[in-house]
N, C-alpha and C positions, 0 to 999 in steps of 0.2 A: 809423189804422186807432183807433175810439174803444175806450176804456178800459171795459171793462164787467164789472170785480173789484168784487162787492159788490152788482149789482143784481139784479135780479129773475131776467136773463136768466143772471146768470153761479150764482146759488145755483139755478136748475133743470139746470143744467147740472151742476154738484156731486151732486145726489140723484140724475139717470141714472147717473152713474159707480159711484153709491156703489149701488145696484140692481140695475148687471149686475157689480159685486162680488161681491153677496153672490149672484146667482146663477150664478156660476161658481164659491164655493163651494160653494152646494149640489150642484152638479150632480160637483165634486171627491169630496164626499164621501159622494157617492151611488151614484160608481162603486164606491169603496174598501168599501162595507160591502158592498154586491151580489157583488163580487169573494168576499170572506173568506166570505157565506152560501153560495155555490153552490159552494166549496172545502168546505165544511164540511157538507152537508147531505146526507142521503141522499137516492138516486136519486128524482125524483118519480114520479108515475105519467104513464105513456104521455097521458094528454088536458087534464095540466097543463100550463096554458099562463100566462106571466109576465106579470103584469097592467102596462099602461102606466103612466107615472109622469107627472102633471099637475102642473108645479108656475111657474105665471104663464105659461102658453105655451110651459114647456119640456120636451120629450117625452123618455121613453127607454124601449124594447122588449127587453129584455135577451134575450128568444128571438133577436130578429133582431143582434143585435150578434154579430158572425161574429168581431170581431176579438177582443173579451174571451173569449170562448168557444176561440175558438183557442191565447190565451196561456194559459190554465187547463191545457187540455190539453198545453201542451208543459208548463209545468211540473208537471205528475201524473208523466208520461213520463220528464224528467229525476229525479224522488225516486223514481220504480220504477227506475230503471238505480242511481243511488245506492246504493239500499236492496239490489240484487242485486250488487255490487260491495263489499259490506261484508258479507255474506251469504257471499261466496265466497272473502274476506279473512279470516274467523272461522275457515271451513271448514279452508282450506290451515293455516293456524297451529293449529288443534286437533289435525291428522295430525299435521303437522310435530315437533310436541311429543310427543304416543301414542310413535310411532314413532322419533325421536331420526335424522330426517332433514332434509337441508337444505330453505329454503321452496321454490327451486328446482324441487326433485323433486318435492315434495308438490304443487306447484302442477300442474309436466305430469301428474301422476297422474291429479289431478282433472279436469283437462281433459280430459284425451282418453279417463277412461271416461266421463264425463258425454256427450262426443260421439257415443261409439261406444253408448251405450244400455246400459249397465256403472255399474250403485249404486258410490260412490265407494269405500264401505265395503268388499266385496268385493275390490274393484280394490286395495285397497290389504294386504288378506289374501294375497290372491294372489299379490300381488310379494313380499311379506316371505317366505310360504311357499316361492316357488320360487328368489326369487334374494338376500333377506334385502337386496334394493335394491341391489344390487351391480351394476351395465349392462355389466359386463365380466365376468361368470359363465357357464362355459362348463360343461355337461356330459359327462361321459365318454360319450353316446352322442350329442352335437353337439347339443342345443338352446341354442340364445344369448340372450343378454341378462337384460333386466328381467322377460321372462314369460316368458324359457326356452322361447321356439318353436322349432321345428325347419323350417332354410332352406328345406325341400324341402317346406312346408306356405306359408311365408313368401309363395312363388312365387304360390300361389292369389291373393293380396291384392292383393298388389307385384310387377308383372311386372318382370321384371328385375334383381330385390334381390339382395344377394349379403349372404354370412355378415357381411363387414365392416359392412355398412350397418343389420345388424341389433344391432351393439351403438352404435349412437344411440339413447340413451332414448327419443325420441317416437314414431320410426319404430317402435319393437322395442313400447312401449306401444299403438300404434295398431293394429299387426298382431294381436297376442298378446289385445287387448282383440276386436276386429272378430272374430276367429275364436271367443270363447268367444259370444258373443252370438252366431253364425251357430250353433252348438251349440244355444243355448236354445232358438232359434227350431225347429229341425231335432227335438228333441226334446220340443217344443210344450210348453215352460217346465218341464220337469224341471231345474232348475238342478242337483241333485246328480247326477243322471247323466251330463250336459254336463260338469261337473268332471271327472269320471271320463273321459270322452272324451279331456278335455283334455290328463288327466294320462299316463294309459294308452294310447290311442291307441284309434282305433273296431275296429278288430281286436278286439285283446284282450275288448274289452268287449264286443262283439257273440258273440263266441267262449263268453263265457262264461254269456252269457245265454240263448245256445241251448241251452247245454251245462242249464240252468234252475238257475244257481249265482248267488249273490250277488256282481255283479263288482266290488263296494266293495274296497277293498285299504288302506282307513282314511283316506284323502286326503280325500275329503268330508267325512267328519267333521271331522277336526282343521280343515280351510280354515271350516265351518259353525258351531262350537263358539261355541253362545251369540249366533248371528246370529239377528235376526229378521225382516230382509229378503227381498224375492223374487230378489234380486240383478240386476235388471234396473230399468232406466228409461225409463218409456212417451213 
């Protein structure tokens, strides 16, 4: 085959390769800038459309680039997850330090309270007052565990549960917080009244109210002193 190096044909091939390389670099640069802009810009108005880019016959329409959009959405989702995990870790560390308890127990209280719709701040206050964070605590009347729930009450929430199972921290927290959340709903968001029923029982509280007396025995005031929340999470 004839050697074309240095001829007009060879020079033309080299020129075309350089042009293709330049177009590839421009395309990659465009994608990089576009990704940065989309990731940092404010949401566009509903009627706004991305304009096509024309560079020597090279066309890109960002509005129809589903692959790029999916990648950006996936990255945002991962960042949101990391942010949520970091926030949870900071919350656990904060309560663990405040109440001088291990991080494992603090994690359980945060997670179960959040799952049952109880503000973790109120949840920690309740566990502190009821059992001083002792999962094996038992009251003279038979209330059990971290949230000092009665086995008879627990059976309404966990079928067949035994007193022994209520010494398990996660089980006990779930039953206690679910019971409290049910009382808050029953008393139409009146957290202090719900706490009194939780502590004294519905019969004693309703008897005091029926007689026109204040049902408070001080429990609600102690537990909510300095507390500014509603007690629940929506």
